[in-house]
Every structure is written in structure tokens, then in C-alpha cells.
N, C-alpha and C positions, 0 to 999 in steps of 0.2 A: 216506169220503165219495168215488163213482164220478163223475170229471172228468164233468161231463155231453158238453162237447166230444168226449172218446174214446167217445162213446156213440153219434155219428154223428147222432143228431136231438136232442139235449139232452135226453129225458127221462129217467129210470130209474124202473121197472116194481120195484113192492115184490114183493122174491126172485128177480128177475133177477140176472143176476151180469155186473159190467162187459166191455163189449167189448173185445177185448185191442188193445194200438195198434194192430199191422201193419191191424188193419182197420179202425181209426178212421181212419188215413190212407188206408186207400183207400176206403172211401166218404166221404173228403172232399172226392177226388181226382178219385173219377169210380166209377160202377156198377161196375165190374168189376175184382180184384185182378190188379194189372200182375202179368209174367211175364218171365224171362229178366233182361237187364241190368238192364231198367228194377228187378225184383224187388232187386237187387243196390242199385239207390240209394234203390230205397225202406228197407231194410234201414237207409240210413243218413241217410235220414229221421227212421224210428225211434229211433235212437240219438240224431239232432241233436235231436227233441223232449224229450229230458234234457238238451242241453248247456246250459252255464253261460251262453255268448254266442249267441245266435239273432238272428234278422235282425228290425227293427221290422213294428210290421203293415202299415207306409204302402208296405213295399218289395214285398209278397206283393198285386203289384198285375202287372199287365199291362205290362210295360218299366219297374218298379219296381226290379230288379234293375241295370241297364241303369242308371237313373237314379242310385238309389245308386252307382254304381259310376265313373261321373263326378264325384260330389259325391267323394267319397272321395278321388281322383288330386287333383283342386284344393284340397281342405281342407288335405291331408295334404303337397302342394306349398307353401302357406303356411305351414303346422308346421313342414316340415323349410328352408325357407328363413328361418324365423327364430330355429332351431338353428341352421344356418352362418352366421347374421351375429351371432348369442351367440357362437359358436365365433370370429369371425375378429376379431369387439374381443377380446375375452379374449386371444386370439394376439397383437393388437396391442399392450395395454394392456401384454404380455408381454414384447414388443420394447421398448418403450418405456422399461419400467423398467430393462430388462437394458440399455438405454443408456444409462441416467441415473444406476443404481448400478455398475452392473458386472454380470458376470454369477452374482454370490454374493449378487444381490440378498434371494434367499426368507429371509437370513440377518437383515435386519433383524428386529428385535421387531417383531411387531404391534401394539401397542401403542405404538411411536416414531410420532408424529403431527407434522405436517406444518405444524398450527394453533398460533401462538402461545402461553405456558401465560398463565395472570391475571395474574400478576406482568409479565411484558413488554408485557401490551396497558395495563398500567395504565399504564405511563411515559409513556402519550400525552396521558394525563390530568393528569402536570406540571405547575407552571407553573414556569420553563417548560417548553415540552415536553420529555420525555428521551429521549436518545439513540436513533438508531434502531441496530439492533444487525443487520441483514440483509447488511450489507458484511462484518461481523466471520468473519476466520475462527477456529478456533479456536485456535491461536497468538495473533492478535489480542486476541480476547476475554478468552482467558485476561493476557497484559500489562494491560488494561486493568481489568480487577476488581481485579488485584494495586492500579494506582494510585487507582482509584477510592476502595479501603478502607483504603488509606494515609493517602487525601486526608480523605476522611470525618472518620477517625479524628483525625486534625490537626484538620480543622476541630471539632471535638466539643470539643473539651482547649481550643482555641482561646476558641471561646464560652462557657463556663464561665470560664473567665477575663478575658476582656473583662466579663462581667456580675460578678464580680467588683472587675475595675477599677472600673468605672462607678458600681459602691456608694460605692469610695471619694470618688469625688469628684463624691459627689452628682449623676449623672444614670441615666438610665436604660436598661438594658439596650439596644444599640446593634441599629437594626432594618437595617442594611445595610452594606455596606463600608464606605461612607464615614462611617459612624457611629463606627464600631471604629478605622476611622486617626483621626476626632478624637480618638475618646480614648485615642492614641497620641502625638495631638500634645499633647494637653493636658498630658498626662503629663510628656513631656520638655520643660516646662518649668519642671517641679519643681528644676529640676539646671541655673537659670540663675543667674551670681554679681548679677545685679542684678535683681531683681525687685519685684512691684508691690506696697505695700502695702495692707492686708486692705481698708482705706476705696476706695482706689480701683476694687474691683468693683464698687460699687454703680455703677450704671447712672445716677444723677444726680449723681454725683460727677465720672464721668469728664472731664467737659464741661469742667469747672473746671479739670481737669489739665490739659486739653489749649489752655485759653485760660490758663495761666499758662504754658503750657512754651510759648506766643506770646510772651507779654508777654518771656519770659527768649529770647528767640529774637532778639529783635527789639533789647533792651537789648545784645545779646550782638554782633549783628549789627553793629551802629553805635558799639559802643566797638573792635572791631576794626576798623573803619574809619578810627578816629580816631584808636585807633593805628597805623594804617598810615603816616596821611599825618605823626604828630607826632615818630615811632621815631627818623626818622634824626637829628633834634633834640636829641630829648631824652629822657633814662634817664629805664623804668619808672617809678620812685620818683615824680615830680613829683608822680603823679596822686595820693599820699597826702599831697602836700603842705596843709595845712589853709589855710594862708596865702597861698596862691596866687590866689586871685581877691582878694585885696587889694592884693598885691604888683604886681601884671598891673596894675592899675587904678590906683596908683600912679605906677608907669612910664607908663603912656599919657597921663595926665594929667600927669606932672612936665615938669622942664625938661628939654630933651636937648642935647646937647651942650658949651660950656663950664661953662653954667648947669648942669647936672647935675652934670659934674663938682665945680665945685664943693660941690654939695649934696652933707653926708653921709646923706642917707636915700634920696638915688636912689642913691648906690655903695653904701650895704649894698644897697637893694633885687637894682642888680643881680648882687650879690654871691652870694647867696640863690639865683636865677634860673640865674647862671652855674656854679653846684654841680650844680645836674640838669640840667645840658647831657653831650651826648655830650663836648665838648670840655674841657670842664670849666671855662670861660673865660665872661666876658661878651661879646658883641660887639657891635657896634651894630647887626646884623640880626634881633639877636633880638627887639627892638621889634616885627616884624614878623612872627617866628612865636609871638609870647605869645599871639592869641588860637587855635592848633594844642593849643597847652598846654592852653590852658583847655575847652576841648573835647574832649580826652581826659580830661581829669579829670570832666568833668561826665556824661559815659558810662560813665566807672568810677560813681560815686556813684549814678545811675541805676541800676543793675545791681542793686548792694549793696540798693539800698533794694529792687526789686523780690520780690530775693532774702532779707529780711525778711520783706516782706506776705507772700509764699506759704510763709513758711516752715513753719505747722501743716500746710497744705496737704501740701505736699511731703516734711514731713519729713526721714527724713536724707539725702535727694537734695537740700535747699537749705541748703549750707554755710556755716558760721559768715562766713565775705566771701565767695564766687563758686559757685554751683552748675557746678558741672561738664557739660556740654550735653550730652557721650559719655553719661555713664554717665546722667543724667534721659534723655537719646534710649532709652536701653537698656532702664529699668526702665518707660518708658511705652511703649514696646513690647510686653514682657510683658501689661502692660494691654492695648492694645490686640490682640494676639494672645488673652488668655481672652476679651474682651468678644467677637469675632468668631468664636472657639471654640465659645462655650458662652451664648448670649446667654441664651435660655431659661434655664441653669441661675440666672445671677448675676440675673433679674429674680425669682428667688426666695429670700428672704431663710435659710432653713434649706438649701435645698440652694448657696448664696453661701456659708454660714460652714463647710457640708465643704468646699467644693472649696478656700477659703481655708484652711483648716487644711491642706491638702498640698503650693498652692504660694504660696501668700501670701510677700513678703518677713518674712523671720526667725521662719517656721513650716519645721519640719524632715517631711517625705515620712514617711508607716507603709514602716516595711522592704520590706515587700511590695508595693507600689507598682511597685518598681522591675525584679522580675518579674514581675510581670503583663504590664508593658508590656511588653519582653523577648518573649516570650512569643507573646505578640497582633502583636506587628511581627514576627518570625519568618514567623507561620502565616499575614497578611497577606498578606508577599511571598509568601511558596510560591502563595496562593492566586491572587494577580494574577497571577503567574505564568503558570497555567494556564488562567485567562482570557485572556491574550492570545494561546496556542495554536491552533493549527488545530480541538482538540477540538471547544472549545466556544466558537468566535470569533461565533458567531450568534447565540449565549444570554448570552453576558459581559454585559453591560449587566444583563440580567433577572436574572441571578444575583447580579451586584454590590448589584444592592437589595435583597435577602434578610437576613435573620440567617445568622449563621453556623453558625447550628442549624440553620436550615431548611435552607440547602445542604447541612450536612454532610448531611441527611436522604435530598437530593437525590442527591446523590452514591449512600447507601447504597441506594436505591432499585431501582438499576440490579445490586446484587450477587447478586440469586437470578440474575434473569433472564440475566445472564452465566455462572453455575455453570452455569444449564440449557441455555443456548446452547452452551459449552464441552461438556457431557457429550453432548448430539445429538450435533456436529462428530463428537465423537471417537467413538463408537457407526457413525457415518455413515462417517468415513473408515476404521475399522477392517476394514471390508466388502472397502475397496480395491478399486479400479481397475487389471487386466491391461494395461492401456496406458496407466498412469500410477501407478509406486512413490510418487512424491512427491505422491500427490492428497491436495491441502488442500482444498476445497471452502467457499466460503465460506455463513454461514448462510440465505441466500437461496439461492446456492445447491443444499443440502443440503434444504433445504424441496420444492423442483422435485423432486426424488431423491424423497421421502417422500410427492407426493402423486403421482409417478409409479406408487411402489410399494403404494399404497393403492387407486389406478384399476385396476392389475392383480390385485391380491387383489379389487377387490369385481365387477370383470369375471368372473374366477375363479371365484368365489362365485356369482354369478350363475347360472354356467354349470352348477356344480357340483349349488346348490339345483333343477334342474332335473333332474338326473340320473334320477331314478326315470321322468318324465312322456319324457323324452326315449328312455331305455332302449326303453320301453312305446310310443315312436315306429316308432324305428330296428331294434329288436329285436336281434341277435348281429350287426348293422353297427353299432352303437354303440361307438363307444373315447375318449369323452369328448375329451377337445383333440386326443387324433390320431388323429380319427375322418376317414379321406380322402374326401373330398367325391368323388370322379370315383367310387370303389368303390362308392357305397349303392345297395344293392340288384344289387350283382352275384352271378353265381351260387356260392353255398356249395360246398363237397366235403360229402359224404353231407345234403344238406340233407331234412330233412321236406318231406312236401307242403306243409305248412301255410309250413313259412318261403318255399319256390319261390313263392309266390301272392305272400306280403309282399314278397316282392324285386321279381316284378315290376311291383306296384303302387308301392312305392318307388322305380324304376326311373322308371317313368314319371313319378313326380310331380318327382322328380331334375330330371328333365329340361324339365321345366314347371315347375318353380324356379328354372330359366335363365334364362328370358325374363324382359326385362325391365321387362312390362308387365303385374306383380304386384300388388297380391294378386291370384289367379284366383275365391276363394271369396267367395260375397257369402251373406249371412243364410240366403237358403233355404237353400244348399247344407249349413249346420252345422246348420239346424234338417232338415231329410231324413235327415242320419245320429245325428242327435240323441246319446245318451251317448257313442256310437262316436268323436265328431269330437275329435279333437285339439283343442288348443289352437292358434290359429297365434302367437300373441307373446305375451310375460307383459303379464298386465292385460287379453286381451284384452276381457273383463268387466267392468274396472275392481276388481275383488277381490282381495282378497289371496291366495296359498293356505294353508296348514294351514302351512307353513313359514313365513310371512311375507313368501315373494314373492309378487306378483303373479301369476295366473293357472298353478298350476301344475298343478292337476287336470286331467291327458292327456288322460282317459278310460281302455278296458281296453287299447289300443295298435293295432298296426298287425295282432298275427298272428289278434287277437281279434276285427277289423273284417273280415281277409277271409274268418276262419273264418263267420262269421253273413252273409259276401257269400255264401260257396258254396254254403251251403243255402239262400239265396233263390234262385241258379242253378237249381240244381237242382230243387226246387220247380217252380220256372219249364218247366223242361224235363220233369217229369214231368206236369203238370197246366197246362200253359195254359187250354183251357179250363174248368178249376176258378178260375182267376186272373181268369178273365173273368165269372163267375158270381157277382153279390155275393152269395147265400144260400151256395156250395159256398166262398167264396174266406174266408167271414169264419170257417165250420168249418175250414177249415185253418190259416187265420192262427191260431182261438184253441185249435189244436194246437203248433204253430211258431212262434208271435211271439212276440219278447223278454216279457218280464214275465209271462207267461200261464204260471197253474199246468202244470206237466210230470207227462204218465201215470207215476203212482206205478211202471206196470211195463214202461215204454220199454224200457231197456235190458236186463233180461230178456229183453224178448219177442225184442230182437234178436236173442241168442245163442241162443233157440228156432230162429226159423226157420230160421237158415242150418245148424243143424242138423237138421229136418224133412223126412226121407221123404216126400213126401209129393206129390198132384198139383200143386202150387204151385212144388214143386223140378221135377216133369218141364213143367210148362209153361214153366218158369225156361228148360227148355232148350230147347223149342221155341224160345221167343224170342229163344233166342240166334240158333239155327241161323237165322229170321227176319232176322234184324238182320246176319247174313255173306251172306245174300243179296241184301239191301235191302230183300227187305219189311217193311211195318210204318213206323213213324215210333218212333226209338228217343227213350224219356222220353217218352210217351204211354201211354195205356191203350185207347187202341182207341174214345174215345167216338162211341155211336153217332148 
């Protein structure tokens, strides 16, 4: 089907042939075909009618090419400025990465990240909060891992031992370090020589034992006082003399002096008392000492009476004659310790029976009790030492309030994060620092390094992701990170005409971009350029490009833009009057404008025009002569 615009008038009479493309251009631009230099430019337009990149319709108007060129410089300047900013950011980020990690930072695995792994993040949820790993070097992380690993294993075993020990003693498994220590203390009461009888473990019986001990203590004190007063005069055996009260009464009430000496009864009583004196004989002053002997004997008898009264309660601690206060106190102390350490256990008859079976007087503890207690004691000593150390000082109270098993799991929770930290630190340290052979970063420093490396890779990736659009923007001046800003648009050796034009445009845009008052393009400039407008920056339109980075669709490129501008300028030079006439401009735009169907024979007709020995060539030669002598207007067809 024939292009109606190529036919000049938009009609296609039945049976007529399509008007050749050169004539179509001539009819669109004026009534007379151009000659000379204008004919040569006409041939260029004929070829342009079939080009991939043609000017937009709105450029083909009076002043249109100039406005399009101004918009091209502005929009290109903003795009160039954005490229240079991305390049500068990538270079700066790479410099920061090199400063942080050393010149071999690119050797760090891309998968290595400074973000703490989930296991390390979970430490913050522990109770108490887990240890912070940021200040650790690789050596310190490995050392801490070994210490916590051994501690966790030790506490796990101790927890099992403590549970077994608690079962033997009728107790629940310890819920804290203090309760575990109480278990050990309870187990230690199995070894005392003077232990409490089982019935003393009854909370209702213990007060009676205390009262009995108070009575005995008072009687013992009284006996000691009377003994101290009488022992310098009388022998201890006097307290066992059954007739002492009667003898003392008769002597006190009977005759004294010569009358007493003459009385046989008095003399007999004096001999009895004298036999129990320290001197062994009666003396006159003994009359005044007899109350001391009586008090001593009474105190002795009272103590014996109390021992007999409390015999069932005191058991073996009530001796047939007198209780041994020290032994009784030791047994009562044993009972008091049991009631202090295990009041809840002793309040429960069943549990009290289990405890008494191991610890009461006369019972033999289970053989394993001593082993469990020793293992728990050793573990607790180590655990207390760790809690007192600087590592856990601020967590000691809360950790001590936990069961040993939970404390073991708290310690174990650090092992995986510590292993990951040590591996990360080893990888970062292996990259090395030329200025520090002994480089040993902390985890915080290593993560700072990885963050810097990540930023460098992201910035480099952002630049690389737009490499296609940036190559279209800069053409042969694009060298990625190595692009030299001052050389953008500089003349190239053996440059094609299109490259030269692109270089001029880029040089103007570069100078404009260097100014601090950007951006320089407005929406109207980008709308004027249409599909030829390069993006000013990623995300200009807010939509991601096909590669995942925003705004990477950069148009057909600067070379294509310059070719389209050149066609528009040529059309303006050849047919300024046609562009000023709406009807003729429409016909010309229908042939040359971007997006319009191109004449199917435009390239062929352009070749034929160059080879045709017709009057058109002769006219072209005349046109060239007029051009050399200044006659006529270059680029016009002499519209009348």
C-alpha cells in the first residue's frame, strides 16, 4: 500500500504509481526540487526518512531544532551529573572499603555480612541478657567459647547430680544456686557424730527439745555455780551422799562446843562431813559451809531429775546420770540446721521420712549421697568463681537465681554465636592489612569493615546496573569507574561525524553539569525530547528498571539523539518556509517524524538520486556554483 504522505497530497488514485521519495520530500518542502548542495542534503533527508532515529514531530517546527537542542543539553547535563555522582559515590565507597579492610577487600566473600546472625540476636532475649560479642577479637571469642563450653558441660552434669541428691533428701530439684548450695549443706549433715533423732525433725517436737535443753542449761548453770562455791571446801562426792540433808540439819540444830564434843551423835555426824571435805577432817568453820554443800547437792539432784523427766524426748542424749551439754548442744544444732535448711521438707511427713532416712541419728546415708554432694559442691565452687569474675559480674545475681541446668543452657546459647563470630573474624583478618601484619579486629570492627565493603559493592553494583544506559549516554567516552570526567566529550581520533556531534553535545552538557545551580532540565524539556531524553538519575520516574534498579531505561542514547537533531536542523535549513506553513509542515512531518511509517523505497531512491545523469544533477551543479558566488540561500529551494 502506498504511503499517502509520500504521494504529497494524501491521495492514491487507482492505477497510479507511488510518488518517489525524493519527489515526496520536494513536494512537502516546496514547489520546486532543490538543486546543488541542497540536493545533496535532500538525499540525506531521503535516507533519513527510513532511519531508525528521526526527529519528533514537535521538533519539525520553526525554532523546534533549537529548542530541542537546548533541551538535549539540559537533560543530558542532568543525566551526566547523575552518572558522575554515582561514579563518585562508588569510588568513595571503594576507598572507604579499602581503608577499612585493606587493599584486598574484594577477596572477602560477598555472602559475608556484618548483620549479626539469628543465634547472636537471640542472645538479647536470654534472661539475663546474653553477653555482647562486639568487643571480642577472634582469640578472645575462641577463649570464651572454650570457657563457656566447659562451664556448660560442668553445670549440666551438676544439675543432674543435684536432682538426684534432692530426690534422696526428699527435696524438689534446686531452682537456684542457693537451693543447690542448701542441698550440699544438707548432705553434709549426714556425717556429724551427734545427729538429731528422727522425732526431733518434726516441727512440733523441736520446740519441746528446745525447752528441755533450756531447763537442762539452767540446771547445769546452777550446778556449776554451787560447785564453784563449795568445791574449795567439799569433795564432789558429797553431792551423792544420801544422808547429807539429815546430817546437815542435826549439826545445825544440835549442840556445839563442849556439849557437842560430848555428844556421840554430833561426833558421828562431824566425822561424816569431815570425810567429804578437801581437808579430810572436821573443822569448826564447817558449820558455816554446810549450806554450800546442801546447795551443791540440790542442784545436782535437780539436774538428775530433769534428765530423767526428758529422757524419752532426748533419747540417747539423756545419760543415765547427767546429760553432756556439749553433746546435747551438738545434736540440737544438727536439728536446728535441718529445720533451717529444709523447713518445707520437714513439714511434709513423707518427705521428712526420706530426709530422716539419710540424715537422722542412727541412720546410714545412701552410698551415692556423698558422691552427688561432692560433685555438686565442686561445680558450685567453679560456678561461684565465674559469677564473681568480671565476665558475668553484672549478671551474677540473676544467673545465681536460676537452676543449674538453665544456667548451663544460658552458657550453651553463646557457643554457636561465638563460633560464627570467630569464623567471621578469621575471614576478615585473613584478608590482612598491609600496614598491620598483626591485624586482629574486634567483632564490631570487623562488622564495620563488612558494612563498608557491602556499601562499596552496592555502590559499584548500582553503577554497573546502569552501564547500558550510561554507555548510551556517553558513547565511546564511557569507561565505567575509569571514566575521566574532564575528558567527556573531548575530540576522539578518527571520530565519525555522529561521534563528533555527540562529543560537542556532551562537552556542553559537561560544562553545564559542573555548575552548582542544577538540576537544569524541567519536565517540559524532558517532554520535548520524548523518548530521546536520558534519565537524570535512577528513580526519576519512581519506577524500577528491568534490571531491578530504578530508572535504568536511558533512551536510545546520545548518538541517536544527535542524529535526530541533525535531521531536524537539516529540514529547517532546507525548508524553513515549509515548517512555517501548517499544511506543508504536516506533510513533511508525516515523512520525517519519528514514529511515522517510512517510504518503502527511501534508501533505494537515495542511491538512485546520486547516480541519475539527469537535469536534476545539472541543476545541482548550477546550485553549487551559485552557492560559491553567494547567490541564493543555501538550504532553501527558492520558494516564490
